[in-house]
N, C-alpha and C positions, 0 to 999 in steps of 0.2 A: 607475440605473433599478431599481426593485424590481418583480419579477414573481413569479408563482407558481412553484412547483416541486413535482415529484412527491414523495410520501412517501419518506423516507430508504431504505426497503427496495427501491425500484424502481431498476433500472439501465437506462441507455440501451443501444442496440445495441452500440456500440463498447466500452463498459465491460463489458457482459455477456460479449462475446467475449473480452476481455482476461482477465477473471476466470476464464472457462472454461479458457483456455490455461494460466493460472498455477496454478490450483488443481485442475484435473481433467485430468492428463496423458493419461488414456485417450481424451480427445476429440481429441488431436493426431493428425494424419494419420500413417499408418505410415511414410511416407518421412522424416518429421522425426526418427524414432527412429534413423535411420542416422547422425545427427549424433553420437550417443553411441558409435558403433562405434570411432572412433579412440581414445577414452579407454579403452574395454574392451581393445582390442588392446595399448595401451601398458601397462596394468596386467598383462596376461598376459605381455608381454615382460619386464617388470621382476620378475616372479615374485610380485607381490602380488595378492591377491584383490580384485576390485572391490567386494565387499561389506564389506570391512574398512575402517574409517575410517582416514584417513591421520593421522600424528602431528599435522599442522597443524590438522586438523579438531577434535580433542579431543572430550571428552564432557562438559564442564562446563556445557553449555547446558541450561537448564531449558525443556522444550517449552512453548510458549505464553507465555513471558515477554516476547517481542517480538511486535508486531502490525504488520500492513500495513493502513493506513487509506486509504480511498478517498473523495475529495471531488470533485464536479464543479463547475466554474466557468463563467460565461458567456463568458469570453475569457481570453487569455493574460495580459493586464495584471493582472486580478484574481487569477488563479492565482499569478503571480509575487509579488505583494504578500503574499498569504496565506502562500505557501511561505517567503518570506524571513522573515516574522514568526515562524512556528512554529519555524524553525531558530534564529533569534536568541534566542528565548525558551527554547530547549532543550526544546521540546515534541516535537521530532523531530530525528533525526540526519540525515535525508536526505529530500528530496522530489523525485520525478520528475514532470515535466509531460509528459503525452501529449496532443498537440494534435489537433484536428480529429476528435473523436469525434462521432457522431450519437446523440442521445438521443431516444427516442420513448416517451412516457408519457401517462397520463391525468391531467388536472388540471382540477378543478371541472367535471367532466362532459364535457370536450373532449379529444380526442386531440391532443397537441402534438408537434412535432418541432423540435429545436434542435441547433445546432452548439455543442459545448462543449469544454472542456479538462479532462482527468482528472488529478487529483493522486494520486500513489501515495506515501503518507507512511509512513516506517519509524520506529517509536517503541516505547517500552516499553509493554506492555499496561496497566500501572498508570497510565499517563499518558493513556489514551484518553478518560476523562471530562473531564479538563482541556483536552485538545486539542479535543474536541467543543464544550465551552463557549466556547473562544476562537474557533473557526471560526464558530459561530453568532453571536457578538457582532460579527464583522466582515464576514460574508458578505452579499452583496446580495440573495440569494433569500429569500423569505418562509419557505420550509422548505428548509434546506440539507441536502444529502445528505452524511452522514458515517457510513460503515460501516467496521468493523474486523474483520479476520480474524486469529486467532492464528497465528503461525509455529511449526509443529511441528518442522521440521528446516531445516537450511541450513548455510552455511559458518560454522563456529563462530567464527573470527576476526572475520568481518563482524558476526555477531549480538552478539558481545562488544563490538565497537566501538559499535554502536547503543546498547547499555546504558551504556557508558562516557560517551558524548557527552551522554546525557540523564540521567545519574546525579544531578547536583546538584539537578535539579528534583524527581525522585522522592524524594530524601532530605529535602527541605525541607518544612516544614509550611505554607509560605506559599501562599495561594490566588492564582493568576494571574488578571488581569482578562480 
């Protein structure tokens, strides 16, 4: 079934909340910051400063070279099909499916409300255009939401893994369908 979709820049309620929590830690409740306390205490007990990167985190990561892309889908079946395809094509290293979000948006002069599944896709920033083209080619919405945010910091081994898994696609000159 093909139906309309909000312009790519608009996020539904659940997606907006998720992005706010992921990208703007200042919006998290103060109580959630206590979750970081055991780590800080452990660092103090071991004599290392929490501000110093651990040897495992390394410093070889180039900020912004990995992105988290977000795509909404009408249901879990569609989301799983797209997720599996982007991982198989090495356009992404990993896709998380976040079920049961509610999106409220304006489409063709009407306020709409839909239950959707949010895909959180980790990929190289250089692959976002190819990822977007692929999603648009298989997505059932008239206007598919595909937005990407660069990852400035994170667990260096994980970010290295994302780049490694998607390396062969970024190095090839072939255009994916």
